TIZAVO-963777 format. One record per residue (C-alpha): y, z, x; residue in three letters. Coordinates in nm, 2 decimals. Layout:
% TIZAVO-963777
<rec <Y Z X> "ALA">
...
% end
This chain:
% TIZAVO-963777
<rec <0.00 0.00 0.00> "MET">
<rec <0.33 -0.11 0.16> "LYS">
<rec <0.66 0.05 0.06> "ILE">
<rec <0.93 -0.21 -0.03> "SER">
<rec <1.23 -0.01 -0.14> "GLU">
<rec <1.30 0.32 -0.31> "PRO">
<rec <1.12 0.35 -0.64> "GLY">
<rec <0.90 0.05 -0.60> "SER">
<rec <0.59 -0.08 -0.42> "PHE">
<rec <0.39 -0.40 -0.36> "THR">
<rec <0.03 -0.49 -0.41> "ILE">
<rec <-0.10 -0.75 -0.17> "GLY">
<rec <0.18 -1.01 -0.13> "ARG">
<rec <0.25 -1.14 -0.48> "ASN">
<rec <0.33 -0.84 -0.70> "TYR">
<rec <0.65 -0.63 -0.73> "PHE">
<rec <0.67 -0.35 -0.98> "ILE">
<rec <0.98 -0.14 -1.05> "ASN">
<rec <0.86 0.21 -1.11> "ARG">
<rec <1.17 0.30 -1.31> "ASN">
<rec <1.10 0.02 -1.56> "ALA">
<rec <0.76 0.16 -1.66> "ILE">
<rec <0.74 0.34 -1.98> "ASN">
<rec <0.62 0.69 -1.93> "LYS">
<rec <0.38 0.66 -2.22> "LYS">
<rec <0.20 0.38 -2.04> "ASP">
<rec <0.20 0.54 -1.70> "MET">
<rec <-0.15 0.67 -1.70> "ALA">
<rec <-0.31 0.35 -1.83> "MET">
<rec <-0.11 0.13 -1.58> "LYS">
<rec <-0.19 0.36 -1.29> "SER">
<rec <-0.57 0.31 -1.36> "ILE">
<rec <-0.51 -0.07 -1.40> "LEU">
<rec <-0.32 -0.08 -1.07> "LEU">
<rec <-0.60 0.11 -0.89> "LEU">
<rec <-0.86 -0.14 -1.02> "VAL">
<rec <-0.64 -0.43 -0.90> "ILE">
<rec <-0.60 -0.27 -0.56> "ILE">
<rec <-0.98 -0.22 -0.52> "LEU">
<rec <-1.06 -0.57 -0.63> "ILE">
<rec <-0.81 -0.71 -0.40> "GLY">
<rec <-0.95 -0.51 -0.11> "GLN">
<rec <-1.30 -0.63 -0.17> "VAL">
<rec <-1.19 -0.99 -0.20> "ILE">
<rec <-0.97 -0.97 0.10> "PHE">
<rec <-1.26 -0.80 0.31> "ALA">
<rec <-1.51 -1.07 0.20> "GLN">
<rec <-1.26 -1.35 0.29> "GLN">
<rec <-1.23 -1.21 0.64> "GLU">
<rec <-1.61 -1.20 0.70> "LEU">
<rec <-1.77 -1.48 0.90> "PRO">
<rec <-1.97 -1.72 0.68> "VAL">
<rec <-2.27 -1.93 0.78> "ILE">
<rec <-2.45 -2.17 0.55> "LYS">
<rec <-2.82 -2.22 0.46> "ALA">
<rec <-3.03 -2.44 0.23> "THR">
<rec <-3.35 -2.24 0.29> "SER">
<rec <-3.39 -1.87 0.23> "ASP">
<rec <-3.59 -1.82 0.55> "ILE">
<rec <-3.41 -1.76 0.88> "ALA">
<rec <-3.51 -1.70 1.24> "ASP">
<rec <-3.38 -1.40 1.44> "VAL">
<rec <-3.34 -1.38 1.82> "ARG">
<rec <-3.32 -1.02 1.92> "ASP">
<rec <-3.23 -1.02 2.29> "GLY">
<rec <-3.50 -1.23 2.46> "ASN">
<rec <-3.74 -1.23 2.16> "VAL">
<rec <-3.73 -1.50 1.90> "LEU">
<rec <-3.89 -1.41 1.57> "ASN">
<rec <-3.96 -1.73 1.38> "LYS">
<rec <-3.94 -1.71 1.00> "GLY">
<rec <-3.87 -1.34 1.03> "PHE">
<rec <-3.57 -1.30 0.79> "TRP">
<rec <-3.57 -1.35 0.41> "LYS">
<rec <-3.22 -1.42 0.28> "ILE">
<rec <-3.17 -1.20 -0.02> "SER">
<rec <-2.83 -1.23 -0.20> "PRO">
<rec <-2.93 -0.94 -0.44> "LYS">
<rec <-2.94 -0.69 -0.16> "ILE">
<rec <-2.58 -0.59 -0.06> "LYS">
<rec <-2.58 -0.54 0.23> "PRO">
<rec <-2.91 -0.66 0.36> "ASP">
<rec <-2.94 -0.48 0.69> "ILE">
<rec <-3.11 -0.59 1.01> "TYR">
<rec <-3.17 -0.32 1.26> "LYS">
<rec <-3.22 -0.38 1.63> "THR">
<rec <-3.37 -0.13 1.86> "GLU">
<rec <-3.20 -0.28 2.17> "CYS">
<rec <-2.87 -0.14 2.29> "LYS">
<rec <-2.59 -0.38 2.38> "ASN">
<rec <-2.80 -0.68 2.30> "THR">
<rec <-2.72 -1.02 2.15> "THR">
<rec <-2.87 -1.08 1.81> "VAL">
<rec <-2.86 -1.43 1.67> "THR">
<rec <-2.95 -1.54 1.31> "PHE">
<rec <-3.06 -1.91 1.27> "TYR">
<rec <-3.06 -2.06 0.93> "THR">
<rec <-3.19 -2.41 0.88> "ASP">
<rec <-2.84 -2.56 0.93> "ILE">
<rec <-2.63 -2.29 1.10> "ASP">
<rec <-2.63 -1.98 1.32> "SER">
<rec <-2.42 -1.68 1.42> "ILE">
<rec <-2.44 -1.43 1.71> "SER">
<rec <-2.32 -1.08 1.77> "PHE">
<rec <-2.33 -0.85 2.08> "LEU">
<rec <-2.45 -0.54 1.91> "VAL">
<rec <-2.33 -0.20 2.03> "GLU">
<rec <-2.44 0.14 1.92> "PRO">
<rec <-2.23 0.29 1.64> "GLY">
<rec <-2.08 -0.04 1.52> "LEU">
<rec <-2.17 -0.26 1.22> "GLU">
<rec <-2.16 -0.64 1.22> "TYR">
<rec <-2.12 -0.79 0.88> "SER">
<rec <-2.12 -1.16 0.77> "TYR">
<rec <-2.21 -1.37 0.47> "ILE">
<rec <-2.49 -1.63 0.45> "ILE">
<rec <-2.39 -1.88 0.18> "LEU">
<rec <-2.72 -2.01 0.03> "LEU">
<rec <-2.71 -2.35 -0.12> "ASN">
<rec <-2.33 -2.32 -0.15> "ASN">
<rec <-2.35 -2.08 -0.43> "LYS">
<rec <-2.53 -1.75 -0.35> "ASP">
<rec <-2.36 -1.51 -0.11> "SER">
<rec <-2.59 -1.29 0.09> "ALA">
<rec <-2.39 -1.00 0.25> "LEU">
<rec <-2.58 -0.93 0.57> "THR">
<rec <-2.53 -0.66 0.83> "GLN">
<rec <-2.66 -0.60 1.18> "ILE">
<rec <-2.67 -0.25 1.33> "ILE">
<rec <-2.83 -0.07 1.62> "TYR">
<rec <-3.09 0.18 1.52> "ALA">
<rec <-3.30 0.38 1.77> "PRO">
<rec <-3.66 0.27 1.79> "GLY">
<rec <-3.95 0.50 1.74> "PHE">
<rec <-4.00 0.54 2.11> "LEU">
<rec <-3.63 0.63 2.16> "ASP">
<rec <-3.67 0.90 1.89> "VAL">
<rec <-3.97 1.03 2.06> "LEU">
<rec <-3.80 1.04 2.40> "LYS">
<rec <-3.52 1.24 2.25> "ASN">
<rec <-3.78 1.50 2.15> "ALA">
<rec <-3.93 1.56 2.49> "TYR">
<rec <-3.82 1.92 2.52> "LEU">
<rec <-4.05 2.20 2.43> "TYR">
<rec <-4.01 2.58 2.48> "ASP">
<rec <-4.29 2.71 2.70> "TYR">
<rec <-4.16 3.06 2.66> "SER">
<rec <-4.20 3.06 2.28> "ASP">
<rec <-4.41 3.36 2.21> "THR">
<rec <-4.43 3.33 1.83> "ARG">
<rec <-4.78 3.41 1.70> "GLU">
<rec <-4.96 3.12 1.54> "ILE">
<rec <-5.28 3.12 1.33> "ASN">
<rec <-5.59 3.16 1.55> "LYS">
<rec <-5.79 2.84 1.59> "PHE">
<rec <-6.16 2.88 1.51> "THR">
<rec <-6.45 2.64 1.53> "TYR">
<rec <-6.75 2.63 1.31> "LYS">
<rec <-7.07 2.70 1.52> "PRO">
<rec <-7.32 2.42 1.54> "MET">
<rec <-7.58 2.64 1.37> "ASP">
<rec <-7.37 2.64 1.05> "ASP">
<rec <-7.60 2.54 0.76> "THR">
<rec <-7.38 2.25 0.65> "GLY">
<rec <-7.33 2.12 1.01> "LEU">
<rec <-7.70 2.14 1.08> "MET">
<rec <-7.77 1.93 0.77> "GLU">
<rec <-7.51 1.66 0.88> "ILE">
<rec <-7.67 1.64 1.22> "ARG">
<rec <-8.02 1.61 1.07> "ARG">
<rec <-7.94 1.37 0.79> "THR">
<rec <-7.76 1.12 1.00> "PHE">
<rec <-7.97 1.16 1.31> "LYS">
<rec <-7.67 1.23 1.53> "LEU">
<rec <-7.87 1.32 1.83> "ASP">
<rec <-7.99 0.96 1.85> "SER">
<rec <-7.64 0.84 1.77> "VAL">
<rec <-7.50 1.04 2.06> "ALA">
<rec <-7.77 0.92 2.30> "GLY">
<rec <-7.89 1.08 2.62> "GLU">
<rec <-7.59 1.01 2.84> "GLY">
<rec <-7.33 1.24 2.97> "ASN">
<rec <-7.08 1.44 2.76> "GLU">
<rec <-6.82 1.17 2.76> "ILE">
<rec <-7.06 0.90 2.65> "SER">
<rec <-7.19 1.11 2.37> "LYS">
<rec <-6.83 1.18 2.25> "ILE">
<rec <-6.75 0.81 2.25> "ILE">
<rec <-7.08 0.70 2.09> "ASN">
<rec <-7.02 0.94 1.80> "LEU">
<rec <-6.67 0.79 1.75> "MET">
<rec <-6.81 0.44 1.75> "HIS">
<rec <-7.07 0.54 1.48> "TRP">
<rec <-6.82 0.70 1.25> "VAL">
<rec <-6.59 0.39 1.29> "HIS">
<rec <-6.88 0.15 1.22> "ASP">
<rec <-7.03 0.35 0.93> "THR">
<rec <-6.71 0.43 0.73> "TYR">
<rec <-6.45 0.15 0.68> "PRO">
<rec <-6.09 0.25 0.66> "HIS">
<rec <-5.85 0.19 0.37> "ASP">
<rec <-5.53 0.39 0.38> "GLY">
<rec <-5.42 0.27 0.04> "THR">
<rec <-5.69 0.46 -0.16> "LYS">
<rec <-5.72 0.83 -0.23> "GLU">
<rec <-6.05 0.99 -0.14> "VAL">
<rec <-6.25 1.12 -0.44> "SER">
<rec <-6.32 1.49 -0.48> "GLU">
<rec <-6.64 1.60 -0.31> "TYR">
<rec <-6.84 1.92 -0.29> "ASN">
<rec <-6.89 1.91 0.09> "SER">
<rec <-6.84 1.68 0.39> "VAL">
<rec <-7.21 1.60 0.38> "LEU">
<rec <-7.18 1.49 0.02> "ASP">
<rec <-6.88 1.28 0.11> "LEU">
<rec <-7.06 1.11 0.40> "MET">
<rec <-7.38 1.04 0.20> "ILE">
<rec <-7.19 0.90 -0.11> "THR">
<rec <-6.96 0.68 0.10> "CYS">
<rec <-7.24 0.54 0.31> "ARG">
<rec <-7.47 0.47 0.02> "ASN">
<rec <-7.20 0.32 -0.21> "GLU">
<rec <-7.01 0.14 0.07> "HIS">
<rec <-6.69 0.32 0.00> "LEU">
<rec <-6.38 0.34 0.23> "THR">
<rec <-6.20 0.64 0.36> "LEU">
<rec <-5.84 0.70 0.46> "ASN">
<rec <-5.75 0.82 0.81> "CYS">
<rec <-5.75 1.19 0.71> "GLY">
<rec <-6.10 1.18 0.56> "ALA">
<rec <-6.23 0.98 0.86> "LEU">
<rec <-6.09 1.24 1.10> "ALA">
<rec <-6.25 1.52 0.88> "ASN">
<rec <-6.59 1.34 0.90> "VAL">
<rec <-6.54 1.29 1.28> "MET">
<rec <-6.45 1.66 1.32> "ASN">
<rec <-6.77 1.77 1.14> "ASN">
<rec <-6.99 1.54 1.34> "CYS">
<rec <-6.85 1.67 1.67> "TYR">
<rec <-6.88 2.03 1.56> "LEU">
<rec <-7.24 1.97 1.44> "SER">
<rec <-7.32 1.85 1.80> "MET">
<rec <-7.16 2.16 1.96> "GLY">
<rec <-6.83 2.00 2.06> "PHE">
<rec <-6.52 2.19 1.98> "LYS">
<rec <-6.30 1.96 1.78> "SER">
<rec <-5.98 1.96 1.56> "ARG">
<rec <-5.84 1.72 1.30> "ARG">
<rec <-5.49 1.64 1.41> "VAL">
<rec <-5.22 1.51 1.17> "VAL">
<rec <-4.96 1.31 1.37> "CYS">
<rec <-4.62 1.33 1.20> "LEU">
<rec <-4.29 1.13 1.22> "PRO">
<rec <-3.95 1.29 1.24> "LYS">
<rec <-3.82 1.12 0.92> "ASP">
<rec <-3.92 1.34 0.62> "SER">
<rec <-3.87 1.03 0.40> "ASN">
<rec <-4.14 0.84 0.59> "ASP">
<rec <-4.46 0.89 0.38> "VAL">
<rec <-4.68 0.74 0.65> "ASP">
<rec <-4.85 0.96 0.91> "CYS">
<rec <-5.18 0.93 1.10> "HIS">
<rec <-5.48 1.16 1.15> "SER">
<rec <-5.69 1.15 1.46> "ILE">
<rec <-5.91 1.40 1.65> "ASN">
<rec <-5.88 1.62 1.95> "ALA">
<rec <-6.23 1.70 2.10> "VAL">
<rec <-6.26 1.93 2.39> "TYR">
<rec <-6.44 1.80 2.70> "SER">
<rec <-6.60 2.08 2.91> "ASN">
<rec <-6.66 1.82 3.19> "THR">
<rec <-6.29 1.73 3.21> "LEU">
<rec <-6.16 2.07 3.10> "ASN">
<rec <-5.92 1.93 2.85> "LYS">
<rec <-5.87 1.79 2.50> "TRP">
<rec <-5.93 1.42 2.45> "LEU">
<rec <-5.77 1.16 2.21> "TRP">
<rec <-6.02 1.02 1.97> "ILE">
<rec <-5.92 0.79 1.68> "ASP">
<rec <-6.21 0.70 1.45> "PRO">
<rec <-5.99 0.48 1.23> "THR">
<rec <-5.91 0.24 1.52> "ASN">
<rec <-6.22 0.32 1.74> "ASP">
<rec <-5.97 0.41 2.00> "ALA">
<rec <-5.94 0.64 2.31> "TYR">
<rec <-5.67 0.63 2.57> "ILE">
<rec <-5.69 0.62 2.95> "MET">
<rec <-5.45 0.65 3.25> "ASN">
<rec <-5.43 0.38 3.52> "GLU">
<rec <-5.74 0.53 3.69> "LYS">
<rec <-5.95 0.49 3.38> "GLY">
<rec <-5.95 0.87 3.31> "GLU">
<rec <-5.95 0.97 2.95> "LEU">
<rec <-5.63 1.13 2.81> "LEU">
<rec <-5.55 1.39 2.55> "GLY">
<rec <-5.28 1.37 2.28> "ILE">
<rec <-5.03 1.58 2.48> "SER">
<rec <-5.08 1.36 2.78> "GLU">
<rec <-5.04 1.03 2.59> "VAL">
<rec <-4.72 1.17 2.43> "ARG">
<rec <-4.58 1.27 2.77> "GLU">
<rec <-4.67 0.93 2.92> "ARG">
<rec <-4.50 0.74 2.64> "LEU">
<rec <-4.18 0.95 2.69> "ILE">
<rec <-4.18 0.90 3.07> "ASN">
<rec <-4.28 0.53 3.07> "ASP">
<rec <-4.60 0.61 3.25> "MET">
<rec <-4.90 0.37 3.24> "PRO">
<rec <-5.14 0.41 2.95> "ILE">
<rec <-5.45 0.20 2.87> "ILE">
<rec <-5.60 0.15 2.53> "LEU">
<rec <-5.98 0.08 2.53> "ASN">
<rec <-6.03 -0.29 2.49> "PRO">
<rec <-6.27 -0.25 2.19> "ALA">
<rec <-6.01 -0.08 1.97> "ALA">
<rec <-6.01 -0.25 1.63> "ASN">
<rec <-5.95 -0.21 1.26> "TRP">
<rec <-6.27 -0.24 1.05> "ASN">
<rec <-6.39 -0.51 1.31> "HIS">
<rec <-6.14 -0.75 1.14> "LYS">
<rec <-5.85 -0.73 1.38> "SER">
<rec <-5.80 -0.61 1.73> "SER">
<rec <-5.56 -0.32 1.80> "ILE">
<rec <-5.29 -0.39 2.06> "THR">
<rec <-5.14 -0.13 2.29> "LYS">
<rec <-4.78 -0.24 2.20> "GLU">
<rec <-4.82 -0.21 1.82> "GLU">
<rec <-5.06 0.09 1.82> "TYR">
<rec <-4.90 0.32 2.09> "LEU">
<rec <-4.55 0.21 2.15> "TYR">
<rec <-4.46 0.17 1.79> "LYS">
<rec <-4.70 0.32 1.54> "TYR">
<rec <-4.81 0.63 1.74> "MET">
<rec <-4.47 0.67 1.91> "ALA">
<rec <-4.34 0.72 1.55> "LYS">
<rec <-4.62 0.96 1.46> "ASN">
<rec <-4.63 1.18 1.77> "LEU">
<rec <-4.30 1.35 1.70> "TYR">
<rec <-4.48 1.66 1.56> "ALA">
<rec <-4.85 1.76 1.54> "LEU">
<rec <-5.03 1.97 1.29> "GLN">
<rec <-5.38 2.11 1.33> "CYS">
<rec <-5.59 2.29 1.07> "PHE">
<rec <-5.72 2.62 1.20> "ILE">
<rec <-6.09 2.55 1.15> "SER">
<rec <-6.34 2.27 1.09> "GLY">
<rec <-6.39 2.41 0.74> "ALA">
<rec <-6.08 2.24 0.62> "GLY">
<rec <-5.90 2.56 0.54> "GLU">
<rec <-5.55 2.53 0.40> "SER">
<rec <-5.38 2.72 0.69> "LYS">
<rec <-5.25 2.52 0.99> "SER">
<rec <-5.04 2.53 1.30> "ASN">
<rec <-4.75 2.30 1.37> "LEU">
<rec <-4.62 2.20 1.71> "LEU">
<rec <-4.26 2.09 1.70> "LEU">
<rec <-4.02 1.97 1.97> "PRO">
<rec <-3.73 2.20 2.05> "LEU">
<rec <-3.47 1.98 1.88> "GLU">
<rec <-3.63 2.01 1.53> "TYR">
<rec <-3.51 2.30 1.31> "ASN">
<rec <-3.72 2.43 1.03> "GLY">
<rec <-4.06 2.31 0.90> "ILE">
<rec <-4.15 1.94 0.83> "ILE">
<rec <-4.15 1.94 0.45> "PRO">
<rec <-4.49 1.77 0.39> "ARG">
<rec <-4.67 2.04 0.59> "THR">
<rec <-4.55 2.34 0.38> "ILE">
<rec <-4.85 2.32 0.15> "ILE">
<rec <-5.08 2.40 0.44> "ASN">
<rec <-4.89 2.72 0.53> "LYS">
<rec <-4.82 2.63 0.89> "PRO">
<rec <-4.71 2.86 1.16> "LYS">
<rec <-4.47 2.68 1.39> "CYS">
<rec <-4.45 2.68 1.77> "THR">
<rec <-4.24 2.50 2.03> "ASN">
<rec <-4.50 2.59 2.30> "ASN">
<rec <-4.77 2.33 2.36> "PRO">
<rec <-4.96 2.56 2.58> "ASN">
<rec <-5.02 2.79 2.29> "VAL">
<rec <-5.09 2.50 2.05> "PHE">
<rec <-5.34 2.34 2.29> "TRP">
<rec <-5.51 2.66 2.40> "GLU">
<rec <-5.86 2.62 2.54> "LYS">
<rec <-6.13 2.69 2.28> "PRO">
<rec <-6.33 3.01 2.33> "GLU">
% end
């Protein structure tokens, strides 16, 4: 709003109103009308100032830094604004339509807006911003508090002579499954068996069951699928039945609005004197550059510090597609290694413990139902089983 002279003001460039000529009875109505005119004018003026590129196809390519993603972007005039997020700081992002293009050097904290005019009639307000990637979020969560002395729930492990575990071992002939090799080969053979026997489907809820044995028999006989949590529960009970100390671990993202998480297993190796990463959903275990198996805490640390990590070559999803290290570890698991939740026993009890980075305040909302006790101390969380 620009002041022109005492008692008057201008709107844009073409309107002059003498405030003294306005009837007081109409003041309220005209004030509302003027406000509407101002807002409309601002929107029109802002849109007129935005860069415009044209398109006759609703599919566009995006070059993000040195990576060209062909057919990546769907032009959507109904979404205002339609936001593209780059994980690269100070990088050039270019949108290519079938007939035009536009580029921006994207810096953190800034927004870059433009309009894609589709078929000369539909305007798609598009915006490019920098948003930290999952690995960046994880790297910011590297700090723990090794002096945290808060008491957590005591971890317990069902003994292998538990009646239910003995029945699982006998019914599924797990001694033969594990084989006669060393401890590590038995651990890996059991993972392969669970992966091969129980297909994964994360879109379906698991039906209620009386026991893990009942779940395993029903799913095998009726060729049913399991989600990652149920697979980790089955894996956990198989390990416990064979005398291995094991936990089901829920790997959680920082974003409480992100409904996706992933469940894997930590099994303790007496030979290596540490916990190992086991993922029955993806038939996956992780190694360092020497081929030595790693645990969850070690993988998390190596991701944060850009250290070498190796995914076993046979990792796969339902034997239908291979799992790549880039997608699995640097994106999916980087997102889900922000916080870790373990249930306190193989019995699937409701109580749990939650390992949080020092930067996170409070309790991750989705874990509250499992009554977690929180710690910032990984040494306490990953204590050696008795």
